N, CA, C and O atoms as a Tripos MOL2 file, in Angstrom:
@<TRIPOS>MOLECULE
protein
  264   263    66     0     0
PROTEIN
NO_CHARGES

@<TRIPOS>ATOM
      1 N         112.5670   85.8820  106.8320 N.3       1 MET1
      2 CA        112.6940   84.4440  106.9360 C.3       1 MET1
      3 C         111.3190   83.8820  107.2750 C.2       1 MET1
      4 O         110.6050   84.4260  108.1170 O.2       1 MET1
      5 N         110.9660   82.8090  106.6230 N.am      2 LYS2
      6 CA        109.7120   82.1370  106.9270 C.3       2 LYS2
      7 C         110.0270   80.7650  107.5110 C.2       2 LYS2
      8 O         110.8600   80.0290  106.9820 O.2       2 LYS2
      9 N         109.3530   80.4340  108.6020 N.am      3 ILE3
     10 CA        109.5460   79.1530  109.2770 C.3       3 ILE3
     11 C         108.1670   78.5270  109.4640 C.2       3 ILE3
     12 O         107.2330   79.1920  109.9130 O.2       3 ILE3
     13 N         108.0450   77.2670  109.1240 N.am      4 LYS4
     14 CA        106.7600   76.5810  109.2580 C.3       4 LYS4
     15 C         106.5150   76.1720  110.7060 C.2       4 LYS4
     16 O         107.4210   75.7310  111.4120 O.2       4 LYS4
     17 N         105.2650   76.3310  111.1250 N.am      5 VAL5
     18 CA        104.8440   75.8990  112.4520 C.3       5 VAL5
     19 C         103.5740   75.0710  112.3170 C.2       5 VAL5
     20 O         102.8180   75.2150  111.3560 O.2       5 VAL5
     21 N         103.3560   74.2120  113.2890 N.am      6 THR6
     22 CA        102.1170   73.4490  113.3410 C.3       6 THR6
     23 C         101.3260   73.9140  114.5570 C.2       6 THR6
     24 O         101.8950   74.2900  115.5810 O.2       6 THR6
     25 N         100.0100   73.8810  114.4240 N.am      7 ILE7
     26 CA         99.1400   74.2310  115.5440 C.3       7 ILE7
     27 C          98.0820   73.1530  115.6650 C.2       7 ILE7
     28 O          97.4540   72.7650  114.6800 O.2       7 ILE7
     29 N          97.8960   72.6780  116.8710 N.am      8 GLU8
     30 CA         96.8430   71.6960  117.1320 C.3       8 GLU8
     31 C          96.1720   72.0360  118.4480 C.2       8 GLU8
     32 O          96.7560   72.6940  119.3100 O.2       8 GLU8
     33 N          94.9570   71.5860  118.5890 N.am      9 LYS9
     34 CA         94.2250   71.8420  119.8180 C.3       9 LYS9
     35 C          94.6100   70.7780  120.8470 C.2       9 LYS9
     36 O          94.5010   69.5790  120.5920 O.2       9 LYS9
     37 N          95.0590   71.2380  122.0050 N.am     10 GLY10
     38 CA         95.4610   70.3220  123.0680 C.3      10 GLY10
     39 C          94.2700   69.8060  123.8560 C.2      10 GLY10
     40 O          93.1470   70.2820  123.6930 O.2      10 GLY10
     41 N          94.5250   68.8390  124.6990 N.am     11 GLU11
     42 CA         93.4740   68.2350  125.5210 C.3      11 GLU11
     43 C          92.8500   69.2330  126.4920 C.2      11 GLU11
     44 O          91.6930   69.0870  126.8850 O.2      11 GLU11
     45 N          93.6240   70.2500  126.8740 N.am     12 ASP12
     46 CA         93.1400   71.2460  127.8300 C.3      12 ASP12
     47 C          92.3730   72.3830  127.1620 C.2      12 ASP12
     48 O          91.9290   73.3130  127.8350 O.2      12 ASP12
     49 N          92.2120   72.3100  125.8090 N.am     13 GLY13
     50 CA         91.4890   73.3390  125.0860 C.3      13 GLY13
     51 C          92.3590   74.4400  124.5250 C.2      13 GLY13
     52 O          91.9030   75.2290  123.6980 O.2      13 GLY13
     53 N          93.6200   74.5070  124.9650 N.am     14 TYR14
     54 CA         94.5540   75.5010  124.4370 C.3      14 TYR14
     55 C          95.0690   75.0290  123.0770 C.2      14 TYR14
     56 O          95.0590   73.8340  122.7820 O.2      14 TYR14
     57 N          95.5140   75.9720  122.2600 N.am     15 PHE15
     58 CA         96.1300   75.6490  120.9890 C.3      15 PHE15
     59 C          97.6390   75.5820  121.1940 C.2      15 PHE15
     60 O          98.2480   76.5010  121.7420 O.2      15 PHE15
     61 N          98.2260   74.4890  120.7490 N.am     16 VAL16
     62 CA         99.6530   74.2450  120.9410 C.3      16 VAL16
     63 C         100.3700   74.4690  119.6160 C.2      16 VAL16
     64 O         100.0150   73.8710  118.6000 O.2      16 VAL16
     65 N         101.3830   75.3350  119.6330 N.am     17 ALA17
     66 CA        102.1650   75.6450  118.4360 C.3      17 ALA17
     67 C         103.5600   75.0530  118.5810 C.2      17 ALA17
     68 O         104.1790   75.1320  119.6420 O.2      17 ALA17
     69 N         104.0420   74.4580  117.4900 N.am     18 HIS18
     70 CA        105.3560   73.8090  117.4900 C.3      18 HIS18
     71 C         106.0740   74.1690  116.2040 C.2      18 HIS18
     72 O         105.4690   74.2250  115.1340 O.2      18 HIS18
     73 N         107.3660   74.4120  116.3200 N.am     19 CYS19
     74 CA        108.2010   74.6870  115.1580 C.3      19 CYS19
     75 C         109.1390   73.4900  114.9660 C.2      19 CYS19
     76 O         110.1750   73.4080  115.6260 O.2      19 CYS19
     77 N         108.7840   72.5580  114.0650 N.am     20 PRO20
     78 CA        109.5740   71.3340  113.9060 C.3      20 PRO20
     79 C         111.0370   71.5520  113.5330 C.2      20 PRO20
     80 O         111.8910   70.7480  113.9060 O.2      20 PRO20
     81 N         111.3440   72.6240  112.8040 N.am     21 SER21
     82 CA        112.7310   72.8350  112.3820 C.3      21 SER21
     83 C         113.6110   73.3960  113.4980 C.2      21 SER21
     84 O         114.8340   73.4270  113.3630 O.2      21 SER21
     85 N         112.9970   73.8400  114.6000 N.am     22 LEU22
     86 CA        113.7570   74.3520  115.7450 C.3      22 LEU22
     87 C         113.4500   73.4580  116.9530 C.2      22 LEU22
     88 O         112.3870   73.5600  117.5660 O.2      22 LEU22
     89 N         114.3770   72.6090  117.2690 N.am     23 LYS23
     90 CA        114.1880   71.6260  118.3360 C.3      23 LYS23
     91 C         113.7380   72.2940  119.6410 C.2      23 LYS23
     92 O         114.3410   73.2660  120.0940 O.2      23 LYS23
     93 N         112.6970   71.7680  120.2180 N.am     24 SER24
     94 CA        112.1580   72.2230  121.5050 C.3      24 SER24
     95 C         111.5900   73.6340  121.4650 C.2      24 SER24
     96 O         111.5720   74.3160  122.4890 O.2      24 SER24
     97 N         111.1270   74.0840  120.3100 N.am     25 CYS25
     98 CA        110.5150   75.4090  120.2010 C.3      25 CYS25
     99 C         108.9980   75.2350  120.1670 C.2      25 CYS25
    100 O         108.4180   74.9280  119.1250 O.2      25 CYS25
    101 N         108.3670   75.4360  121.3220 N.am     26 TRP26
    102 CA        106.9370   75.2380  121.4970 C.3      26 TRP26
    103 C         106.3250   76.4620  122.1600 C.2      26 TRP26
    104 O         107.0160   77.2190  122.8410 O.2      26 TRP26
    105 N         105.0360   76.6510  121.9590 N.am     27 SER27
    106 CA        104.2920   77.6630  122.6790 C.3      27 SER27
    107 C         102.8170   77.2750  122.6410 C.2      27 SER27
    108 O         102.4550   76.2380  122.0860 O.2      27 SER27
    109 N         101.9750   78.1070  123.2290 N.am     28 GLN28
    110 CA        100.5440   77.8170  123.2230 C.3      28 GLN28
    111 C          99.7630   79.1050  123.3990 C.2      28 GLN28
    112 O         100.3320   80.1580  123.6880 O.2      28 GLN28
    113 N          98.4590   79.0120  123.2240 N.am     29 GLY29
    114 CA         97.5860   80.1600  123.4180 C.3      29 GLY29
    115 C          96.1490   79.7130  123.5350 C.2      29 GLY29
    116 O          95.8060   78.5920  123.1620 O.2      29 GLY29
    117 N          95.3100   80.5900  124.0540 N.am     30 LYS30
    118 CA         93.8930   80.2710  124.1930 C.3      30 LYS30
    119 C          93.1930   80.2060  122.8390 C.2      30 LYS30
    120 O          92.2000   79.4970  122.6810 O.2      30 LYS30
    121 N          93.7210   80.9560  121.8540 N.am     31 THR31
    122 CA         93.1890   80.9490  120.4930 C.3      31 THR31
    123 C          94.3260   80.6400  119.5290 C.2      31 THR31
    124 O          95.4960   80.6950  119.9080 O.2      31 THR31
    125 N          93.9840   80.3120  118.2670 N.am     32 GLU32
    126 CA         95.0250   80.0800  117.2640 C.3      32 GLU32
    127 C          95.8600   81.3420  117.0610 C.2      32 GLU32
    128 O          97.0810   81.2680  116.9250 O.2      32 GLU32
    129 N          95.1970   82.5020  117.0400 N.am     33 GLU33
    130 CA         95.9040   83.7620  116.8500 C.3      33 GLU33
    131 C          96.8980   84.0120  117.9800 C.2      33 GLU33
    132 O          98.0250   84.4420  117.7350 O.2      33 GLU33
    133 N          96.4840   83.7450  119.2060 N.am     34 GLU34
    134 CA         97.3800   83.9290  120.3470 C.3      34 GLU34
    135 C          98.5430   82.9390  120.2810 C.2      34 GLU34
    136 O          99.6800   83.2900  120.5990 O.2      34 GLU34
    137 N          98.2570   81.7010  119.8690 N.am     35 ALA35
    138 CA         99.3180   80.7000  119.7390 C.3      35 ALA35
    139 C         100.3250   81.1230  118.6820 C.2      35 ALA35
    140 O         101.5280   80.9470  118.8780 O.2      35 ALA35
    141 N          99.8580   81.6860  117.5520 N.am     36 LEU36
    142 CA        100.7660   82.1690  116.5110 C.3      36 LEU36
    143 C         101.6130   83.3270  117.0150 C.2      36 LEU36
    144 O         102.8140   83.3770  116.7500 O.2      36 LEU36
    145 N         101.0040   84.2520  117.7330 N.am     37 LYS37
    146 CA        101.7430   85.3840  118.3040 C.3      37 LYS37
    147 C         102.8170   84.8710  119.2620 C.2      37 LYS37
    148 O         103.9550   85.3380  119.2410 O.2      37 LYS37
    149 N         102.4450   83.9140  120.0940 N.am     38 ASN38
    150 CA        103.3800   83.3810  121.0900 C.3      38 ASN38
    151 C         104.5070   82.5780  120.4530 C.2      38 ASN38
    152 O         105.6450   82.6440  120.9200 O.2      38 ASN38
    153 N         104.2130   81.8150  119.3870 N.am     39 ILE39
    154 CA        105.2780   81.0270  118.7500 C.3      39 ILE39
    155 C         106.2330   81.9540  117.9970 C.2      39 ILE39
    156 O         107.4250   81.6620  117.9040 O.2      39 ILE39
    157 N         105.7270   83.0700  117.4560 N.am     40 ARG40
    158 CA        106.6210   84.0440  116.8240 C.3      40 ARG40
    159 C         107.6340   84.5660  117.8430 C.2      40 ARG40
    160 O         108.8280   84.6580  117.5590 O.2      40 ARG40
    161 N         107.1420   84.9010  119.0190 N.am     41 GLU41
    162 CA        108.0300   85.3810  120.0840 C.3      41 GLU41
    163 C         109.0230   84.2970  120.5000 C.2      41 GLU41
    164 O         110.2020   84.5790  120.7170 O.2      41 GLU41
    165 N         108.5440   83.0640  120.6110 N.am     42 ALA42
    166 CA        109.4150   81.9510  120.9950 C.3      42 ALA42
    167 C         110.5070   81.7380  119.9480 C.2      42 ALA42
    168 O         111.6570   81.4750  120.2990 O.2      42 ALA42
    169 N         110.1540   81.8500  118.6630 N.am     43 ILE43
    170 CA        111.1340   81.6860  117.5860 C.3      43 ILE43
    171 C         112.1780   82.7960  117.6560 C.2      43 ILE43
    172 O         113.3740   82.5330  117.5340 O.2      43 ILE43
    173 N         111.7300   84.0380  117.8510 N.am     44 GLU44
    174 CA        112.6680   85.1470  117.9590 C.3      44 GLU44
    175 C         113.6460   84.9410  119.1070 C.2      44 GLU44
    176 O         114.8440   85.1840  118.9630 O.2      44 GLU44
    177 N         113.1320   84.4940  120.2400 N.am     45 LEU45
    178 CA        114.0010   84.2370  121.3930 C.3      45 LEU45
    179 C         114.9370   83.0640  121.1340 C.2      45 LEU45
    180 O         116.1010   83.0920  121.5340 O.2      45 LEU45
    181 N         114.4280   82.0340  120.4640 N.am     46 TYR46
    182 CA        115.2240   80.8570  120.1450 C.3      46 TYR46
    183 C         116.4100   81.2420  119.2570 C.2      46 TYR46
    184 O         117.5260   80.7650  119.4570 O.2      46 TYR46
    185 N         116.1560   82.1080  118.2760 N.am     47 LEU47
    186 CA        117.1950   82.4770  117.3170 C.3      47 LEU47
    187 C         118.1120   83.5910  117.8010 C.2      47 LEU47
    188 O         119.1480   83.8470  117.1890 O.2      47 LEU47
    189 N         117.7470   84.2500  118.8840 N.am     48 GLU48
    190 CA        118.5630   85.3290  119.4340 C.3      48 GLU48
    191 C         119.8430   84.7550  120.0330 C.2      48 GLU48
    192 O         119.7960   83.7690  120.7680 O.2      48 GLU48
    193 N         120.9840   85.3670  119.7240 N.am     49 PRO49
    194 CA        122.2450   84.8670  120.2950 C.3      49 PRO49
    195 C         122.2390   84.9790  121.8220 C.2      49 PRO49
    196 O         121.7420   85.9560  122.3830 O.2      49 PRO49
    197 N         122.7920   83.9760  122.4740 N.am     50 ASP50
    198 CA        122.8540   83.9640  123.9320 C.3      50 ASP50
    199 C         123.8710   84.9630  124.4690 C.2      50 ASP50
    200 O         123.6590   85.5730  125.5170 O.2      50 ASP50
    201 N         124.9490   85.1210  123.7650 N.am     51 GLU51
    202 CA        126.0280   85.9840  124.2410 C.3      51 GLU51
    203 C         126.8490   86.4570  123.0550 C.2      51 GLU51
    204 O         126.7660   85.8960  121.9620 O.2      51 GLU51
    205 N         127.6170   87.4600  123.2750 N.am     52 GLU52
    206 CA        128.5190   87.9450  122.2340 C.3      52 GLU52
    207 C         129.6900   86.9640  122.1370 C.2      52 GLU52
    208 O         130.3850   86.7130  123.1220 O.2      52 GLU52
    209 N         129.8960   86.4210  120.9520 N.am     53 LEU53
    210 CA        130.9850   85.4690  120.7520 C.3      53 LEU53
    211 C         132.2750   86.2280  120.4440 C.2      53 LEU53
    212 O         132.2880   87.1610  119.6410 O.2      53 LEU53
    213 N         133.3370   85.8170  121.0860 N.am     54 VAL54
    214 CA        134.6290   86.4710  120.9120 C.3      54 VAL54
    215 C         135.5730   85.5000  120.2200 C.2      54 VAL54
    216 O         135.7320   84.3540  120.6380 O.2      54 VAL54
    217 N         136.1900   85.9810  119.1610 N.am     55 GLU55
    218 CA        137.1500   85.1580  118.4420 C.3      55 GLU55
    219 C         138.4760   85.1500  119.1970 C.2      55 GLU55
    220 O         138.9320   86.1820  119.6890 O.2      55 GLU55
    221 N         139.0770   83.9830  119.2770 N.am     56 ASP56
    222 CA        140.4040   83.8800  119.8860 C.3      56 ASP56
    223 C         141.2240   82.8760  119.0970 C.2      56 ASP56
    224 O         140.8010   82.4290  118.0310 O.2      56 ASP56
    225 N         142.3670   82.5240  119.5990 N.am     57 GLU57
    226 CA        143.2490   81.6310  118.8440 C.3      57 GLU57
    227 C         142.7170   80.2050  118.7260 C.2      57 GLU57
    228 O         143.1630   79.4570  117.8550 O.2      57 GLU57
    229 N         141.7800   79.8140  119.5790 N.am     58 SER58
    230 CA        141.2670   78.4420  119.5090 C.3      58 SER58
    231 C         140.0510   78.2940  118.5960 C.2      58 SER58
    232 O         139.7200   77.1810  118.1870 O.2      58 SER58
    233 N         139.3880   79.3960  118.2730 N.am     59 HIS59
    234 CA        138.2380   79.3050  117.3610 C.3      59 HIS59
    235 C         137.9720   80.6440  116.6740 C.2      59 HIS59
    236 O         138.3040   81.7120  117.1880 O.2      59 HIS59
    237 N         137.3600   80.5420  115.4920 N.am     60 LYS60
    238 CA        136.9830   81.7250  114.7300 C.3      60 LYS60
    239 C         135.4660   81.8740  114.7770 C.2      60 LYS60
    240 O         134.7400   80.8890  114.9100 O.2      60 LYS60
    241 N         135.0010   83.1040  114.6670 N.am     61 VAL61
    242 CA        133.5790   83.3880  114.6520 C.3      61 VAL61
    243 C         133.1980   83.8290  113.2510 C.2      61 VAL61
    244 O         133.8210   84.7310  112.6910 O.2      61 VAL61
    245 N         132.1700   83.1910  112.6750 N.am     62 TYR62
    246 CA        131.6790   83.5380  111.3520 C.3      62 TYR62
    247 C         130.2200   83.9460  111.4560 C.2      62 TYR62
    248 O         129.5080   83.5170  112.3640 O.2      62 TYR62
    249 N         129.7860   84.7670  110.5340 N.am     63 GLU63
    250 CA        128.3930   85.1490  110.4560 C.3      63 GLU63
    251 C         127.8440   84.6040  109.1370 C.2      63 GLU63
    252 O         128.4370   84.8290  108.0820 O.2      63 GLU63
    253 N         126.7230   83.8950  109.1890 N.am     64 VAL64
    254 CA        126.1270   83.3350  107.9760 C.3      64 VAL64
    255 C         124.6950   83.8550  107.8310 C.2      64 VAL64
    256 O         123.9880   84.0360  108.8230 O.2      64 VAL64
    257 N         124.2880   84.0870  106.6190 N.am     65 ALA65
    258 CA        122.9190   84.5170  106.3470 C.3      65 ALA65
    259 C         122.0750   83.2810  106.0460 C.2      65 ALA65
    260 O         122.5220   82.3650  105.3560 O.2      65 ALA65
    261 N         120.8600   83.2640  106.5670 N.am     66 VAL66
    262 CA        119.9420   82.1550  106.3080 C.3      66 VAL66
    263 C         118.6480   82.6680  105.7450 C.2      66 VAL66
    264 O         117.7440   81.8820  105.4600 O.2      66 VAL66
@<TRIPOS>BOND
     1     1     2 1
     2     2     3 1
     3     3     4 2
     4     3     5 am
     5     5     6 1
     6     6     7 1
     7     7     8 2
     8     7     9 am
     9     9    10 1
    10    10    11 1
    11    11    12 2
    12    11    13 am
    13    13    14 1
    14    14    15 1
    15    15    16 2
    16    15    17 am
    17    17    18 1
    18    18    19 1
    19    19    20 2
    20    19    21 am
    21    21    22 1
    22    22    23 1
    23    23    24 2
    24    23    25 am
    25    25    26 1
    26    26    27 1
    27    27    28 2
    28    27    29 am
    29    29    30 1
    30    30    31 1
    31    31    32 2
    32    31    33 am
    33    33    34 1
    34    34    35 1
    35    35    36 2
    36    35    37 am
    37    37    38 1
    38    38    39 1
    39    39    40 2
    40    39    41 am
    41    41    42 1
    42    42    43 1
    43    43    44 2
    44    43    45 am
    45    45    46 1
    46    46    47 1
    47    47    48 2
    48    47    49 am
    49    49    50 1
    50    50    51 1
    51    51    52 2
    52    51    53 am
    53    53    54 1
    54    54    55 1
    55    55    56 2
    56    55    57 am
    57    57    58 1
    58    58    59 1
    59    59    60 2
    60    59    61 am
    61    61    62 1
    62    62    63 1
    63    63    64 2
    64    63    65 am
    65    65    66 1
    66    66    67 1
    67    67    68 2
    68    67    69 am
    69    69    70 1
    70    70    71 1
    71    71    72 2
    72    71    73 am
    73    73    74 1
    74    74    75 1
    75    75    76 2
    76    75    77 am
    77    77    78 1
    78    78    79 1
    79    79    80 2
    80    79    81 am
    81    81    82 1
    82    82    83 1
    83    83    84 2
    84    83    85 am
    85    85    86 1
    86    86    87 1
    87    87    88 2
    88    87    89 am
    89    89    90 1
    90    90    91 1
    91    91    92 2
    92    91    93 am
    93    93    94 1
    94    94    95 1
    95    95    96 2
    96    95    97 am
    97    97    98 1
    98    98    99 1
    99    99   100 2
   100    99   101 am
   101   101   102 1
   102   102   103 1
   103   103   104 2
   104   103   105 am
   105   105   106 1
   106   106   107 1
   107   107   108 2
   108   107   109 am
   109   109   110 1
   110   110   111 1
   111   111   112 2
   112   111   113 am
   113   113   114 1
   114   114   115 1
   115   115   116 2
   116   115   117 am
   117   117   118 1
   118   118   119 1
   119   119   120 2
   120   119   121 am
   121   121   122 1
   122   122   123 1
   123   123   124 2
   124   123   125 am
   125   125   126 1
   126   126   127 1
   127   127   128 2
   128   127   129 am
   129   129   130 1
   130   130   131 1
   131   131   132 2
   132   131   133 am
   133   133   134 1
   134   134   135 1
   135   135   136 2
   136   135   137 am
   137   137   138 1
   138   138   139 1
   139   139   140 2
   140   139   141 am
   141   141   142 1
   142   142   143 1
   143   143   144 2
   144   143   145 am
   145   145   146 1
   146   146   147 1
   147   147   148 2
   148   147   149 am
   149   149   150 1
   150   150   151 1
   151   151   152 2
   152   151   153 am
   153   153   154 1
   154   154   155 1
   155   155   156 2
   156   155   157 am
   157   157   158 1
   158   158   159 1
   159   159   160 2
   160   159   161 am
   161   161   162 1
   162   162   163 1
   163   163   164 2
   164   163   165 am
   165   165   166 1
   166   166   167 1
   167   167   168 2
   168   167   169 am
   169   169   170 1
   170   170   171 1
   171   171   172 2
   172   171   173 am
   173   173   174 1
   174   174   175 1
   175   175   176 2
   176   175   177 am
   177   177   178 1
   178   178   179 1
   179   179   180 2
   180   179   181 am
   181   181   182 1
   182   182   183 1
   183   183   184 2
   184   183   185 am
   185   185   186 1
   186   186   187 1
   187   187   188 2
   188   187   189 am
   189   189   190 1
   190   190   191 1
   191   191   192 2
   192   191   193 am
   193   193   194 1
   194   194   195 1
   195   195   196 2
   196   195   197 am
   197   197   198 1
   198   198   199 1
   199   199   200 2
   200   199   201 am
   201   201   202 1
   202   202   203 1
   203   203   204 2
   204   203   205 am
   205   205   206 1
   206   206   207 1
   207   207   208 2
   208   207   209 am
   209   209   210 1
   210   210   211 1
   211   211   212 2
   212   211   213 am
   213   213   214 1
   214   214   215 1
   215   215   216 2
   216   215   217 am
   217   217   218 1
   218   218   219 1
   219   219   220 2
   220   219   221 am
   221   221   222 1
   222   222   223 1
   223   223   224 2
   224   223   225 am
   225   225   226 1
   226   226   227 1
   227   227   228 2
   228   227   229 am
   229   229   230 1
   230   230   231 1
   231   231   232 2
   232   231   233 am
   233   233   234 1
   234   234   235 1
   235   235   236 2
   236   235   237 am
   237   237   238 1
   238   238   239 1
   239   239   240 2
   240   239   241 am
   241   241   242 1
   242   242   243 1
   243   243   244 2
   244   243   245 am
   245   245   246 1
   246   246   247 1
   247   247   248 2
   248   247   249 am
   249   249   250 1
   250   250   251 1
   251   251   252 2
   252   251   253 am
   253   253   254 1
   254   254   255 1
   255   255   256 2
   256   255   257 am
   257   257   258 1
   258   258   259 1
   259   259   260 2
   260   259   261 am
   261   261   262 1
   262   262   263 1
   263   263   264 2
@<TRIPOS>SUBSTRUCTURE
     1 MET1         2 RESIDUE 1 A MET
     2 LYS2         6 RESIDUE 1 A LYS
     3 ILE3        10 RESIDUE 1 A ILE
     4 LYS4        14 RESIDUE 1 A LYS
     5 VAL5        18 RESIDUE 1 A VAL
     6 THR6        22 RESIDUE 1 A THR
     7 ILE7        26 RESIDUE 1 A ILE
     8 GLU8        30 RESIDUE 1 A GLU
     9 LYS9        34 RESIDUE 1 A LYS
    10 GLY10       38 RESIDUE 1 A GLY
    11 GLU11       42 RESIDUE 1 A GLU
    12 ASP12       46 RESIDUE 1 A ASP
    13 GLY13       50 RESIDUE 1 A GLY
    14 TYR14       54 RESIDUE 1 A TYR
    15 PHE15       58 RESIDUE 1 A PHE
    16 VAL16       62 RESIDUE 1 A VAL
    17 ALA17       66 RESIDUE 1 A ALA
    18 HIS18       70 RESIDUE 1 A HIS
    19 CYS19       74 RESIDUE 1 A CYS
    20 PRO20       78 RESIDUE 1 A PRO
    21 SER21       82 RESIDUE 1 A SER
    22 LEU22       86 RESIDUE 1 A LEU
    23 LYS23       90 RESIDUE 1 A LYS
    24 SER24       94 RESIDUE 1 A SER
    25 CYS25       98 RESIDUE 1 A CYS
    26 TRP26      102 RESIDUE 1 A TRP
    27 SER27      106 RESIDUE 1 A SER
    28 GLN28      110 RESIDUE 1 A GLN
    29 GLY29      114 RESIDUE 1 A GLY
    30 LYS30      118 RESIDUE 1 A LYS
    31 THR31      122 RESIDUE 1 A THR
    32 GLU32      126 RESIDUE 1 A GLU
    33 GLU33      130 RESIDUE 1 A GLU
    34 GLU34      134 RESIDUE 1 A GLU
    35 ALA35      138 RESIDUE 1 A ALA
    36 LEU36      142 RESIDUE 1 A LEU
    37 LYS37      146 RESIDUE 1 A LYS
    38 ASN38      150 RESIDUE 1 A ASN
    39 ILE39      154 RESIDUE 1 A ILE
    40 ARG40      158 RESIDUE 1 A ARG
    41 GLU41      162 RESIDUE 1 A GLU
    42 ALA42      166 RESIDUE 1 A ALA
    43 ILE43      170 RESIDUE 1 A ILE
    44 GLU44      174 RESIDUE 1 A GLU
    45 LEU45      178 RESIDUE 1 A LEU
    46 TYR46      182 RESIDUE 1 A TYR
    47 LEU47      186 RESIDUE 1 A LEU
    48 GLU48      190 RESIDUE 1 A GLU
    49 PRO49      194 RESIDUE 1 A PRO
    50 ASP50      198 RESIDUE 1 A ASP
    51 GLU51      202 RESIDUE 1 A GLU
    52 GLU52      206 RESIDUE 1 A GLU
    53 LEU53      210 RESIDUE 1 A LEU
    54 VAL54      214 RESIDUE 1 A VAL
    55 GLU55      218 RESIDUE 1 A GLU
    56 ASP56      222 RESIDUE 1 A ASP
    57 GLU57      226 RESIDUE 1 A GLU
    58 SER58      230 RESIDUE 1 A SER
    59 HIS59      234 RESIDUE 1 A HIS
    60 LYS60      238 RESIDUE 1 A LYS
    61 VAL61      242 RESIDUE 1 A VAL
    62 TYR62      246 RESIDUE 1 A TYR
    63 GLU63      250 RESIDUE 1 A GLU
    64 VAL64      254 RESIDUE 1 A VAL
    65 ALA65      258 RESIDUE 1 A ALA
    66 VAL66      262 RESIDUE 1 A VAL
């Protein structure tokens, strides 16, 4: 999966990385390379399921590929 990110230099000199398609997914680094490494980790954590979902009579659980 490929996800677009933006990187800009912040006022403090750090590079700020943002993933517009994932609300509130931000990271930063001292260099652009570090910011990219950090945003990759942030995206992985963002997309990781919080908990195992259990299907019951009130809702069904589906798995979708993106």
